[in-house]
N, C-alpha and C positions, 0 to 999 in steps of 0.2 A: 443472478445467483445460481450456481449449478452445484449444489452440495452432492457428496458422493460417499459410497460405503460398501464393504464386503462382509456383512456380519450374518452368519447363519442363524445365530440365536434368535435374531429378530424375526425370522421368517415364521416361526411357530406362532408367536404372538400376533403377527400380522394375519396369518391364516385364521386364527380364532376370531379376530376382530372382523375380518371380511365375511366370515360365516354369518354375521349378523347384518351385513350390508344388503340393501335391496338390489334388485337387478338394475342394470344401467337404464337411465331414462334421460330424455332431453333436459338440459338445464332449465330450471324454472325459478322464478322469483316469488317471494311472498307477496300477497296482495298489497299494492301500494309501495312495495320495497324496490330497491334498485334492481335493474335487469342483470341477470347473471350471464357471464360469458363462458362459464364452465361449472360443472359440479364435481366435487372431490369427496367421495364417500358420503354423498348427500349434502355436503356443505357448499353453498354457492360462492363463486368467485365473482364479485360484483363488477359490472361494467365500469363503474366509477374508479375502481382500482386500476383497471387497464388504462382509462383515460388519464389518470394522474401520472402513472409510470411512463406512459407514452409521451406526455408533455415534457417530463423531465429528461427523457432520452433525446427528444428532439432539441431541447435547449442546450444539451451538452454534446458529447461525442459518443456516448454509450451505444446509441443505436445506429451509428453510421454504417452505411453499406447495406445493399440488399433490397432497398425500397420499403415503403410504408407497410405493405401487407406482411412482408417477411419480419419486419420489426415488431408488428403487433403479435404475430404468432410466437415469436421468441419471448416477448414479455408475458403473454398468457401462460406459456409453458413455465416460466420462472414463477409466476404467481401460483400456479398449480403446485409446483414443487415446494414453494414456501408453505402453502396450506397443508400439504402432506406432512412436512416436517413439524409444523406447529401441532397438528393432530397427534403425531407420534410423541412430541414432548408432553402433551396433556396426558396421553395414554400411559406414559412412564412416570407420571406424577411429578414432573420437573416444574419447579416454581421459581419465580424471580420476585423478590420483595421490592416494595416501593422505594425503600432506602437505596437499593442497588441501582434502580432506575435514576434516582436523583443524583447519585454519584456519577453515573455515566453521562447524564446531562451536563454536570459541572465540568467533566473532562472535555466534552464537545465545546462548551461555551468558552473554555480557557483558550481554545485555538483562535478565537475571534475577539480581540480586545475592543474595549469601548462599546460603541453601539453597533458594531459590525454584525454581531450575532442576531440582534433583533432586526436589523436591516435585511439580513439574509432570509430570516423567517418570513418577513413581509414580502420580499421579492419572490419567494417560493410559494407564497400564499399558504403557509403552514403554521398552524398554531402550536404553542408549546405542548398542549395536550396531545396533538397528533404526533409530534416529534417524540414525546415520551412513549406513546404507544408503539412507535417503530423501534425505539431503543429497547423496549421490553421484549418485543418479538426477537430482535437480534440477540439479546442476552439469552433468551430461551433456546435459540438455535445453537448458540455457542455451548451452553450447558449440555444440550443433547449430544453434540459431537464429542464433547469432553467425556461424557458418560458412556457412549456406545460405540464411538469410532476410534478416537485417538489412543485409548489405553492399549489397544491391540497392535499399535504401530511402533516399531523399533527400527533403529538404524544400527546395524552391526559394525564393529570395527573393520572387518574385512571388506564391507561395502565401501567404507570411506577410503580404504587403501586402493581398492580397485578403481574407484572414480578418479583418485589422484593420479594413478598410473596411466589411465586412458585419456586424460585431459591435460596433457603436459603444458600446452600453450596457455591455458587458463591461469596458471600459477607462475607465469614468467613475469617477474617484476622488472620494469625498465630501469635503466641507469637513473640515479636520483642524487640530489644534492640537498643538504640541510642549509637553509638560507635565512639570513636576517635581512630585513629591508627597512629603508627609510623612504617615505614618499611625501613630497611636499608639493605645494600648488604652483610654484614658479621655478623657472630654470635657474635664474640668478641665485635664489636661495639654495637650490640643490648643488650648484657648483661651489658655493661657499662652504657648505657642509662637507662635500666630498674632499675639498682641499684640506680642511681641518682634520678629517678622518684619516687621510693618507699619512699625516704626521703622527696621529695617535689612534690607530685602528682599534685598540683595546677599549676605547670609549664608545664604540658603536651603539651598544645597547642603551647606554645612558642618553646619548643624543636622540635615539629613536623614541625613548619615553618622553623626552622633552619637546621634540620637533615634529615627529611623524604624524600625518593626518590619517594614516591607516588604522583600522581597529586593533591590529596586532601591535601597535606602538606601545600600548600599555604593558605589553609583555617583552619589551625590548626589541620589538620588530621581528620576533621569531615567527617565521612562516612554516616551520617544520620541514619535513621532507617533500620535495617537489620532483615528480617523475618527468623525464624528458618527454616533451610533447603535450604535457597536461597544462591545465589552466590557460594562460595566454602565452603560447610558445614564442610569439614575436617579442614579448617582454622578458620572459624568464630564460630563454635560450642563452642569453649572455652569461648566465650563471654557470653553464656547463663548460665554458671555456675559461673560467676564472679560477686561478690557483686558490687553494685553501688559505683563508685569513686575509686574502687580498681585498682591496676596495675597488668596486667597479667604477666605470665611467657613468655619467648621468644617462639614464635610459628613459625616454618619454613614453607615455601611454595616454589613453583617454582619461585616466584617473589622476594624472599628475606626472611628476618627475621622480624617478626611482634611483636609489643607490643601494647596491647589494654587497653583502659579505657572505662568503661561503664558509661554513664551519666544518663540513664533512662531505665527502663524495662516496657514493656507493655504486659499484658496477652493476650492470644488468645481471640478474641471477634468478634462479628458480626458487620460489618460496619453499622452505622445507615443510614436510608433511605435518610436523608438530604445530606449525603456525597456520597451516591451511585447514587442519582437521575440523575445527569448529565450524568454519564457513561451509565446508562440504557437508558436514552432518546436518546443518540447518537447511541446506538446499535439498538434500535427499529427503529430509523429514517433511518439508513443504510439498515436494512432489508426491510422496506416499500419501500424505493426508488428502491432497487433491484427488488422487485416484480413488482413495477409500470413500470420500464423500460422494463421488460420482456413482460408485457401486452401491452405496447406501440408498441413494435416491432411486436408482434403477430397481432395487429390491422393493422399495416402497411402492413404486409405480406398478410393478408386476402384480402386487397383491391388492391394489386399490381399484375402486370403481370410479373411473374418470370419463366424463363426457364433455364435449365442447359444443357450443352453440355458434355455428359459423355466421349465422345472420346477425346475432348480437355482437360478435367480434367485428364484422364488417360495418356495423352501424356506428362504431366508435371512431370518430374523426375529429380530433381536437383542432 
């Protein structure tokens, strides 16, 4: 996580807070407590947090590249930044209620049907209480950014127009066709259906609802617009040589045997600004927010007392 931000107002409050900070000292742990790999304004970043994040990074792809020591330093920096942001959220009086945490947990759980959610927690050796704590931290950070970073960020209409003008190829839509399809499991069945449809092409949607094994069958086989070269070109390219309302020959694929009907053809064209504007606005907004978060963290770092314990970092080897 690399939060970011450019807010001058925050600097005064940070300076006042840092006036009360002690001079930098080597990270220490409370007696019997976990060893600290860093101190952030006197608050320890425990080695066990580094150990946990390091294991997760190694299990996935998040920490790929650079070697173990580089990965550890990156994770420690992220933990330091997270601690700084949580300190700032507390200083600003930002709170997240337990009901909000519970709702966030339900949203996460909804992505994992059946027992998959509990299986994942067991696999990650993570309790629901620990997950709720992480969700609460994440909600706090989101609230902090929404309060102190994002309100200052705007995308002006002229910025959208300038991006559109300077990224011509990005909004070039390929030639496309609006296609209906019927897909069945056997070639013999497909041939029989094709022969009947050639005599009565207007019944295509009805036959699709009755016979197609594709999920779009319930909608009359409607695949919507397909751009040239998208999806499975070796299957759908036949549609680009098919006259409107004609019935295709049987086309095999790994999924079965297809019959197509083209309802409409659209030439390659540049998407007009009116249709591209919202996509551009969202992209520019994401970019600006990312830079703003980076500047925000840089400002917090500049006014914080942060020390690292290299020996404690080196001792973490999951």
